C-alpha positions in Angstrom: 71.1 160.2 60.1 74.3 162.0 60.6 77.6 160.4 61.8 77.1 161.8 65.4 73.7 160.2 65.7 75.0 156.9 64.2 77.7 156.8 66.9 75.1 157.5 69.6 72.8 154.8 68.2 75.7 152.3 68.1 76.4 153.1 71.8 72.7 152.6 72.6 72.7 149.3 70.8 75.7 148.2 73.0 73.7 149.2 76.1 70.8 147.2 74.7 73.0 144.1 74.3 74.3 144.5 77.8 70.8 144.7 79.1 69.9 141.5 77.3 72.9 139.7 78.6 72.4 140.8 82.2 68.6 140.4 82.1 68.2 143.7 84.0 65.4 146.1 84.0 67.2 149.4 84.6 64.5 152.0 84.0 67.1 154.8 83.9 68.6 153.3 80.7 65.1 153.0 79.2 64.4 156.6 80.0 67.6 157.9 78.3 66.9 155.8 75.2 63.4 157.0 74.8 64.1 160.6 75.8 67.0 161.2 73.5 67.0 158.7 70.8 63.5 158.7 69.4 64.5 159.7 65.8 66.1 157.0 63.7 65.5 154.3 66.3 65.3 150.8 64.8 61.8 149.4 64.3 62.4 146.7 66.9 63.3 149.2 69.6 60.7 148.6 72.3 60.7 147.6 75.9 60.0 144.0 74.8 62.9 144.1 72.3 65.2 145.5 75.0 64.7 142.4 77.0 63.5 144.6 79.9 60.7 143.0 82.0 58.1 144.6 84.2 59.1 144.6 87.8 57.7 141.6 89.7 55.0 142.4 92.2 56.3 142.0 95.8 54.3 139.8 98.1 55.3 139.9 101.8 54.7 136.8 103.9 54.7 137.0 107.7 54.8 133.8 109.8 52.3 133.8 112.6 52.1 131.9 115.9 55.0 129.7 115.0 53.5 128.5 111.7 55.4 127.5 108.6 55.5 129.7 105.5 54.2 128.4 102.2 56.8 126.5 100.1 57.2 125.2 96.5 58.4 121.7 96.6 59.9 121.8 93.1 60.6 124.3 90.3 57.7 123.2 88.2 55.1 123.7 90.9 52.4 126.2 90.1 51.4 126.9 93.7 52.9 127.0 97.2 52.1 124.3 99.7 50.5 125.5 102.9 50.8 123.8 106.3 48.4 123.4 109.2 49.4 125.3 112.2 47.4 123.1 114.6 45.9 119.7 114.7 42.1 119.4 114.1 39.8 116.4 114.4 36.7 116.2 112.3 33.5 114.3 113.0 31.3 113.6 110.0 29.4 116.8 108.9 31.6 119.1 110.9 33.3 122.2 109.5 36.4 123.8 111.0 38.7 126.6 110.2 42.3 125.4 109.9 44.8 128.1 110.6 47.8 128.1 108.3 50.3 130.1 110.3 51.0 133.1 108.0 49.6 136.3 106.7 50.1 138.1 103.4 50.6 141.7 102.2 50.0 141.9 98.5 50.0 145.0 96.2 46.7 146.3 94.8 45.8 144.2 91.8 47.3 141.0 93.2 45.2 138.4 95.0 45.7 134.8 96.0 43.6 131.7 95.7 43.6 129.0 98.4 43.1 125.6 96.8 42.7 122.1 98.2 45.6 119.6 97.7 44.6 116.7 95.5 45.8 114.2 98.2 43.2 115.5 100.6 40.4 114.1 98.5 42.2 110.7 98.2 43.5 110.2 101.8 40.7 111.9 103.8 36.9 112.6 103.7 37.7 116.3 103.9 36.5 118.8 101.3 37.2 122.5 101.2 33.8 123.9 102.3 33.9 127.0 100.1 35.5 125.2 97.1 38.4 127.6 97.2 39.4 130.6 99.1 40.0 134.1 97.8 42.5 136.2 99.7 42.2 139.9 98.9 45.2 142.3 98.7 43.9 144.3 101.7 43.6 141.3 104.1 46.3 141.2 106.8 45.1 138.5 109.1 46.1 134.9 109.3 45.3 132.8 106.3 42.9 129.9 107.1 41.4 127.1 105.2 37.8 125.9 105.7 37.4 122.1 105.7 34.3 119.9 106.1 34.2 116.2 106.9 31.8 114.6 104.4 31.1 110.9 104.2 27.8 109.8 102.8 28.3 106.3 104.2 27.8 107.6 107.8 24.1 108.2 108.5 24.6 109.2 112.1 27.4 111.0 113.8 30.2 108.9 115.2 31.8 109.2 118.6 35.2 108.9 116.9 36.6 111.5 114.5 36.4 110.2 110.9 39.2 112.5 109.6 42.1 114.4 111.2 44.5 117.1 110.2 47.8 117.0 112.1 50.0 119.9 112.8 52.4 120.7 109.9 50.4 118.6 107.4 50.2 120.0 103.9 46.6 120.9 103.6 46.2 123.6 100.9 47.9 125.3 98.0 48.4 129.0 97.5 48.1 130.3 93.9 48.6 133.9 92.9 46.6 135.6 90.0 49.9 136.9 88.4 52.4 134.5 86.9 55.5 135.8 88.7 55.7 137.3 92.1 58.7 138.2 94.3 58.2 136.6 97.7 59.7 138.3 100.8 59.5 136.7 104.2 59.4 139.3 107.0 58.9 139.5 110.7 56.7 142.6 110.3 55.1 144.1 107.2 56.8 147.3 105.9 55.0 150.5 106.9 53.8 151.2 103.3 51.7 148.0 103.3 51.2 147.4 107.0 47.8 149.1 107.5 44.6 148.7 105.5 41.1 149.6 106.2 40.1 146.0 106.3 43.1 144.9 108.3 42.6 141.4 109.9 38.9 141.3 109.2 38.4 137.8 107.8 35.5 135.7 106.7 32.3 137.8 106.1 33.9 141.0 107.4 33.0 142.9 104.3 29.3 142.1 104.6 26.8 139.4 103.8 
């Protein structure tokens, strides 16, 4: 390696250290480094060694009908808590859709799972009727949970509801299939993700 290349490589190393300190993912710098400094590059020269990370998938959340958006209660939480948009009374054996007051726009390859909160099984007789919900990236309608009241101690239906969900109760958890997503709350979805063939077609819309 001649002196000129050594100076250039030293400059690139300085850029690398800057990237590491700033935790940035400037693709332009990566392009320059790979395009012009392939010869004589150190063995540890890679995207991982640069400290550059893949850009986080952007998930858009749109509140609907005055509902609350999902929230993480603490930094260690793996999922976002979801809130009931309306109150629902359940009689034993009944199944109801519980609207959660938001819709999602996720990039292709990203999906979300709707899981029951552990407290639901302790404080109520409600179970998530489909075990968990799968929200596909092309669904643009309101996210809803399916709950069923199930109490084997009741042999006949009661005239009084056995379980209730009140408006703004935390009733489900939203978990994404990728470890890190960037959440953006919007009033309307951007044009590039607004329309899909499925649109707001919900449960069973893709066939039996």
